[in-house]
N, C-alpha and C positions, 0 to 999 in steps of 0.2 A: 559395474561398480556401484555400490549404494552411496548416495549422497549423505553427508553428515548433516544431521538435523539440528545439532547444537542443543542448547539448554531449552527445556520446555517446562510447562506446568499444566496440570489438569485444571480445566475450567468447566463448570456445569454448563450444559448446552443452553439453558435458559438465559445465560448472560450474553449470548451472541447478539441479541437485539441491542444491548448497551454499546457494544463495539460498533455495530452498524450505525447507531445514532451519532456516535463520535465521528465516524467516518463521513457521514452526511454533513455534519456541521463543519468539519475541517474542509471538506470539498467545497461547500458553499462559500466559506471564507476565502479560499484560494481563488475561486472564480471572481469574487468581489474585488480582491486585490488586483487580479489581472485586468479587470474592467476599469479600475482607476487609472491604469496606464502610467503610473509614476515610476521612473527608472530606479528610484531609491528602494523600491519594494521587491527588487529581483530576488535577493536571497530569501527574504521572508515568504514571498509567494512560492518559491520552489520548496522550501522546507514544509510549509503548511500543506502543499499539494502532496508531497511525499508522505507525510504523516497521515493524510487521508487514505492513501493507498495501503499503508501499514494497518490502519484501523479496519479497513475493508477485508484485508487478508486475515486479521485476527477474527473478525466476525465469521468468515468462512471456515477457518480451522476449528473454531469453537463450535459452530453449528454442525459441522460434519464429523468432527473427530474429538470434541471435548478436550482440546489441547490448544495452547498458544505458545508461540516462540517467546522466550525471555533472553535469547542470546544477544550479546552485544553486537554481533555481526548480523546486520539486518538482512543480508542476502540469505541467511539461514531460514528466514520466514518464507521465502519463495520455495525453498526445498521442502519445508514442512507442509506448505500448501500442496505441493506436488505429491507428497507422500499421502496426505489425507484425501485429496480428491482423485488421485490416480488418473484414469483416462478422462475424467470430467474436466481436467485442466489442459486445454489445447496448448500445443508447443508455442504458438504465437503469444498467448497470454503469459506463459511462463517467461519467455524472453522479454516481454514488455515489463513485467514486474521486476525482473532482474535489472533491467536498464534503469527503472525508476529507483530501485533501492541502491544501486551503484552510484547514482547521482548524489545520494545523501552525503557521502563522505566528502565529495568535492565541494558541495554547497556549504556544508557545515564546518569542515575542518581544514580546508586548503588555505584559508586566509585570502582567497581571491574574491573579488567582487563579482557577483553573479548578475549579469545584465537582464533586463526585462525580456529581450528576445529569447535568451536561453531559458529563463524561467517559464516563459509561455510554452516552450517546447516540452518542458517537463509536464506542465499542466495539460497539454494535449494528450500526452501518454497516459496521465492519470485519468483524464476524462474517459478515454477509451477503456481503460482497465475498470473503472467504476461502473460503466454501463454493463460490461460483461459480468463483473462480480455481483452487482445487484440482481441480475437475472438468475445467477447460480444460487444466490442467497434465497430468492423466492422459491426455488425448487428444493430447499433443504428438507432433511428428514423431520418428521413431527416429533 
């Protein structure tokens, strides 16, 4: 069964570096928020970390496929990444990205306070995803 990729748009491969820069900046901000250790930053930390993963995902789909997800369902970005990368996307990274993206709804829209321990767990997943994604980005087509 083929996964639904949702809404996408074509993006010139040259713009991939911009998405990567955004991802790096958001990831650095999330790490800084985590280091501050203030409980009131739980939701903000998680959201910024999740958006870093989204930006890295966009960088990869643009670099490899000249396409990015514009779907309101962020889980579709993981399916698009799988479609674009094929076997270059290990199952473990696909699952990790799904877990990160699925946390977005809870963090943003549930009305629940997201504590620092929960946010740091999201950040740990994002940290691992970013290490993998940065390596794949460096191997991108010219």
